C-alpha positions as a printed NumPy array, in Angstrom:
array([[ 67.676, 146.715, 233.941],
       [ 67.553, 143.073, 234.954],
       [ 64.897, 141.478, 232.751],
       [ 63.692, 139.5  , 235.755],
       [ 62.654, 142.684, 237.612],
       [ 60.337, 144.513, 235.251],
       [ 57.674, 144.979, 237.934],
       [ 58.88 , 146.064, 241.353],
       [ 56.724, 146.287, 244.452],
       [ 57.528, 148.625, 247.356],
       [ 56.094, 147.77 , 250.79 ],
       [ 56.98 , 148.626, 254.368],
       [ 56.347, 151.055, 257.167],
       [ 54.948, 154.507, 256.434],
       [ 55.174, 156.194, 259.822],
       [ 58.825, 157.143, 260.077],
       [ 60.516, 160.548, 260.122],
       [ 62.016, 161.444, 256.772],
       [ 60.604, 158.443, 254.948],
       [ 59.025, 160.608, 252.243],
       [ 62.477, 161.651, 250.956],
       [ 63.773, 158.071, 250.843],
       [ 60.557, 156.856, 249.173],
       [ 60.728, 159.547, 246.472],
       [ 64.376, 158.731, 245.798],
       [ 63.591, 155.021, 245.608],
       [ 60.713, 155.572, 243.196],
       [ 62.857, 157.791, 241.004],
       [ 65.66 , 155.2  , 240.882],
       [ 63.207, 152.458, 239.916],
       [ 61.616, 154.531, 237.162],
       [ 65.004, 155.504, 235.764],
       [ 65.78 , 151.783, 235.581],
       [ 62.615, 151.302, 233.526],
       [ 60.654, 149.341, 236.119],
       [ 56.892, 149.368, 236.52 ],
       [ 56.229, 150.399, 240.121],
       [ 53.689, 148.753, 242.422],
       [ 53.418, 150.867, 245.559],
       [ 51.739, 149.593, 248.726],
       [ 48.558, 151.468, 249.604],
       [ 49.871, 152.548, 253.031],
       [ 52.27 , 154.892, 251.135],
       [ 49.409, 156.633, 249.252],
       [ 49.666, 159.849, 251.293],
       [ 53.44 , 160.061, 251.151],
       [ 54.041, 160.663, 247.452],
       [ 53.032, 163.613, 245.312],
       [ 53.535, 161.728, 242.075],
       [ 50.021, 160.334, 241.882],
       [ 51.274, 156.755, 241.755],
       [ 48.608, 154.054, 241.781],
       [ 48.762, 152.002, 244.979],
       [ 47.887, 148.386, 245.723],
       [ 47.219, 146.015, 248.592],
       [ 50.163, 143.979, 249.785],
       [ 48.592, 140.735, 248.596],
       [ 48.311, 141.99 , 245.017],
       [ 51.882, 143.22 , 245.068],
       [ 53.033, 139.774, 246.159],
       [ 51.163, 138.204, 243.279],
       [ 52.269, 140.56 , 240.526],
       [ 55.723, 141.937, 241.367],
       [ 58.971, 140.336, 240.165],
       [ 60.914, 141.914, 243.063],
       [ 59.666, 143.228, 246.403],
       [ 61.541, 146.063, 248.086],
       [ 60.866, 146.567, 251.784],
       [ 61.28 , 150.112, 253.087],
       [ 61.783, 150.042, 256.855],
       [ 63.78 , 148.192, 259.468],
       [ 64.309, 144.493, 260.143],
       [ 60.847, 144.323, 261.723],
       [ 59.287, 145.476, 258.461],
       [ 61.225, 142.788, 256.561],
       [ 60.163, 140.121, 259.047],
       [ 56.523, 141.02 , 258.666],
       [ 56.666, 141.24 , 254.87 ],
       [ 58.574, 137.979, 254.589],
       [ 56.008, 136.064, 256.608],
       [ 53.031, 137.573, 254.772],
       [ 54.433, 137.236, 251.24 ],
       [ 56.504, 134.045, 251.464],
       [ 53.912, 132.032, 249.562],
       [ 54.444, 134.133, 246.453],
       [ 58.097, 133.103, 246.193],
       [ 59.344, 136.55 , 245.115],
       [ 62.857, 137.808, 245.961],
       [ 63.029, 140.585, 248.525],
       [ 65.386, 143.497, 249.076],
       [ 65.521, 145.861, 252.038],
       [ 66.142, 149.596, 252.324],
       [ 67.064, 150.267, 255.933],
       [ 65.043, 152.824, 257.878],
       [ 65.458, 151.074, 261.227],
       [ 68.306, 150.625, 263.645],
       [ 70.416, 147.514, 263.051],
       [ 69.318, 146.492, 259.566],
       [ 70.734, 142.944, 259.254],
       [ 67.96 , 142.158, 256.781],
       [ 67.525, 145.6  , 255.212],
       [ 71.027, 146.47 , 254.094],
       [ 70.626, 149.195, 251.463],
       [ 71.693, 152.444, 253.065],
       [ 69.191, 155.346, 252.86 ],
       [ 71.929, 157.687, 251.649],
       [ 72.905, 155.302, 248.818],
       [ 69.476, 154.36 , 247.548],
       [ 69.91 , 155.66 , 243.99 ],
       [ 73.331, 154.091, 243.534],
       [ 72.56 , 150.693, 245.035],
       [ 69.087, 150.289, 243.531],
       [ 70.506, 151.11 , 240.123],
       [ 73.141, 148.405, 240.574],
       [ 70.593, 145.803, 241.622],
       [ 68.355, 146.663, 238.66 ],
       [ 71.375, 146.156, 236.357],
       [ 71.727, 142.653, 237.767],
       [ 74.642, 143.494, 240.058],
       [ 73.612, 141.789, 243.309],
       [ 74.094, 138.681, 245.374],
       [ 71.313, 136.45 , 246.668],
       [ 70.834, 133.919, 249.4  ],
       [ 68.066, 131.73 , 250.702],
       [ 66.717, 131.869, 254.24 ],
       [ 64.287, 129.402, 255.771],
       [ 61.378, 130.011, 258.148],
       [ 59.824, 127.948, 260.907],
       [ 56.225, 126.793, 261.039],
       [ 54.79 , 126.814, 264.543],
       [ 51.723, 124.93 , 265.81 ],
       [ 50.164, 124.896, 269.271],
       [ 48.42 , 121.565, 269.873],
       [ 45.854, 120.98 , 272.63 ],
       [ 44.247, 117.569, 273.223],
       [ 45.401, 116.436, 269.769],
       [ 43.931, 119.458, 267.965],
       [ 45.639, 122.513, 266.481],
       [ 44.53 , 125.668, 268.312],
       [ 47.005, 128.222, 266.909],
       [ 49.51 , 128.502, 264.062],
       [ 52.238, 130.905, 263.032],
       [ 55.563, 131.185, 261.275],
       [ 58.854, 132.889, 262.016],
       [ 61.903, 134.026, 260.098],
       [ 63.965, 134.907, 263.183],
       [ 62.791, 132.978, 266.207],
       [ 60.049, 131.363, 268.213],
       [ 59.909, 132.124, 271.947],
       [ 57.971, 130.16 , 274.552],
       [ 58.179, 131.919, 277.903],
       [ 56.412, 132.518, 281.164],
       [ 55.117, 135.89 , 280.059],
       [ 55.7  , 137.37 , 283.483],
       [ 58.699, 138.669, 285.369],
       [ 60.57 , 136.421, 287.816],
       [ 58.48 , 133.325, 287.183],
       [ 59.644, 130.104, 285.546],
       [ 57.854, 127.517, 283.492],
       [ 58.652, 123.814, 283.292],
       [ 58.851, 122.23 , 279.842],
       [ 60.079, 119.057, 278.186],
       [ 62.105, 119.322, 274.989],
       [ 61.94 , 116.687, 272.236],
       [ 63.933, 116.739, 268.999],
       [ 62.744, 114.4  , 266.217],
       [ 60.559, 112.669, 268.823],
       [ 63.576, 111.92 , 271.031],
       [ 63.45 , 113.235, 274.602],
       [ 66.227, 115.747, 275.256],
       [ 65.63 , 117.159, 278.721],
       [ 63.229, 118.75 , 281.18 ],
       [ 63.9  , 122.383, 281.946],
       [ 62.803, 124.972, 284.446],
       [ 63.534, 128.36 , 282.995],
       [ 61.963, 131.65 , 282.   ],
       [ 61.411, 129.97 , 278.647],
       [ 63.018, 128.698, 275.463],
       [ 64.14 , 130.459, 272.303],
       [ 64.33 , 128.485, 269.056],
       [ 66.244, 130.542, 266.517],
       [ 67.068, 130.187, 262.83 ],
       [ 70.499, 131.37 , 261.613],
       [ 68.762, 134.582, 260.513],
       [ 67.592, 135.168, 264.064],
       [ 70.911, 134.455, 265.718],
       [ 71.792, 138.179, 265.563],
       [ 68.404, 139.098, 267.095],
       [ 66.762, 138.15 , 270.397],
       [ 68.811, 135.001, 270.994],
       [ 71.98 , 137.047, 270.827],
       [ 70.847, 139.103, 273.802],
       [ 70.205, 135.831, 275.655],
       [ 73.805, 134.687, 275.185],
       [ 73.349, 132.593, 272.058],
       [ 76.027, 132.229, 269.369],
       [ 76.023, 134.059, 266.069],
       [ 75.384, 131.644, 263.197],
       [ 76.253, 132.379, 259.582],
       [ 72.946, 132.777, 257.695],
       [ 73.953, 130.077, 255.179],
       [ 74.006, 127.374, 257.873],
       [ 71.37 , 124.692, 257.811],
       [ 70.886, 124.666, 261.568],
       [ 68.654, 125.674, 264.479],
       [ 69.559, 127.027, 267.867],
       [ 67.671, 126.042, 271.041],
       [ 68.464, 128.508, 273.829],
       [ 67.171, 128.288, 277.448],
       [ 66.218, 131.65 , 278.932],
       [ 67.671, 132.08 , 282.405],
       [ 67.545, 128.362, 283.248],
       [ 67.407, 127.179, 286.835],
       [ 70.275, 124.706, 286.218],
       [ 73.697, 126.089, 285.301],
       [ 74.299, 122.988, 283.188],
       [ 71.41 , 123.9  , 280.851],
       [ 73.166, 125.263, 277.789],
       [ 72.273, 126.306, 274.219],
       [ 72.408, 123.554, 271.617],
       [ 72.706, 123.741, 267.824],
       [ 70.85 , 121.098, 265.829],
       [ 70.087, 120.209, 262.214],
       [ 67.906, 122.701, 260.366],
       [ 65.417, 120.037, 259.316],
       [ 64.889, 118.845, 262.898],
       [ 61.336, 118.737, 264.261],
       [ 61.059, 120.236, 267.735],
       [ 58.361, 119.65 , 270.311],
       [ 58.102, 121.677, 273.493],
       [ 55.641, 120.194, 275.987],
       [ 54.26 , 122.615, 278.55 ],
       [ 53.893, 120.421, 281.606],
       [ 50.505, 120.215, 283.265],
       [ 51.816, 121.285, 286.658],
       [ 52.45 , 124.814, 285.334],
       [ 50.012, 127.469, 286.514],
       [ 51.08 , 129.92 , 283.81 ],
       [ 49.634, 130.103, 280.291],
       [ 52.865, 130.783, 278.362],
       [ 52.841, 133.085, 275.343],
       [ 54.301, 131.683, 272.11 ],
       [ 55.787, 134.499, 270.064],
       [ 57.008, 134.474, 266.449],
       [ 59.584, 137.129, 265.546],
       [ 58.335, 139.225, 268.447],
       [ 55.3  , 140.125, 266.358],
       [ 52.857, 137.194, 266.235],
       [ 51.497, 136.122, 269.617],
       [ 49.713, 132.931, 270.565],
       [ 48.978, 131.456, 273.961],
       [ 49.589, 127.916, 275.196],
       [ 48.101, 126.265, 278.286],
       [ 49.504, 123.69 , 280.681],
       [ 49.397, 120.344, 278.897],
       [ 49.784, 121.872, 275.412],
       [ 52.575, 121.052, 272.929],
       [ 54.357, 123.588, 270.726],
       [ 55.536, 122.   , 267.47 ],
       [ 58.196, 123.582, 265.26 ],
       [ 59.345, 122.469, 261.82 ],
       [ 60.951, 124.073, 258.814],
       [ 58.629, 125.713, 256.299],
       [ 59.106, 124.042, 252.883],
       [ 59.189, 127.436, 251.149],
       [ 62.311, 129.628, 251.3  ],
       [ 62.827, 133.385, 251.319],
       [ 65.255, 134.707, 248.691],
       [ 67.049, 137.809, 249.962],
       [ 68.956, 140.078, 247.577],
       [ 71.936, 142.163, 248.624],
       [ 73.614, 145.113, 246.864],
       [ 77.17 , 144.854, 245.55 ],
       [ 79.856, 144.434, 248.199],
       [ 77.553, 142.949, 250.835],
       [ 79.349, 140.983, 253.544],
       [ 77.783, 139.303, 256.587],
       [ 80.982, 139.82 , 258.582],
       [ 81.151, 143.507, 257.594],
       [ 77.56 , 143.83 , 258.791],
       [ 78.571, 142.294, 262.14 ],
       [ 81.505, 144.709, 262.449],
       [ 79.277, 147.673, 261.702],
       [ 76.084, 146.838, 263.518],
       [ 77.529, 144.957, 266.517],
       [ 80.448, 147.357, 266.836],
       [ 83.132, 144.726, 266.383],
       [ 86.641, 146.046, 266.02 ],
       [ 87.478, 146.79 , 262.421],
       [ 91.227, 147.168, 262.907],
       [ 93.633, 144.754, 261.258],
       [ 96.606, 143.607, 263.351],
       [ 99.968, 143.354, 261.619]])
């Protein structure tokens, strides 16, 4: 067992078909590796082993490694809530795509054992801090691992915003909204909006207009440490929602500013042996896997 992972927390979603079997297999693999198990309290009714359960906050404080059981949405939620603890995270996929939760449910025992032996790769991902400012005062805050979306919140209506990067005016746009994506989020919502795929190791941000009124309004890729300001112009009649990772919702008003900057903390993601970002793209995005002679 890796000496760094003597206490392992397991968090995630508990309302999924067949999750009991995967959870039991995961717990068995961790115990065989000699780890002390900290199980999230939402799993209390899913195990017959009488394991003591804990609140997510306590797990973040005490665990050396946090394993997320669920899909990418579960990882996004756990990453935002537990980022301040600075613990590495590993995902067991019970969702659909699984770009962030890449341990296969049918290989849990094998891959968890490898990770606990110290056979894994790791990488750092950054998050965005988001602030809604009204009349010089902060009225809402959030953070995002994938993306921040400012949109009209209603079908077939546009909003008008001004975009500033590092306090420099970029342009004024009429569109359904704007997506600001990290490299992690480039395979998520921004991809469906026509944005490029960015390797997760890039230190960059993507600003993507959503159905802009001008055909010349195109996505741009900027430095990852850039500070972004989106001004919701006063002539708008819509109160645009500001959404973080599709899960955290705030509301702006005409005249408000939405400020985005990189969170100083980083998320450390662990991957099992043989992990490849490009292999994940081939598998999950159905790229061709054939080699041409």
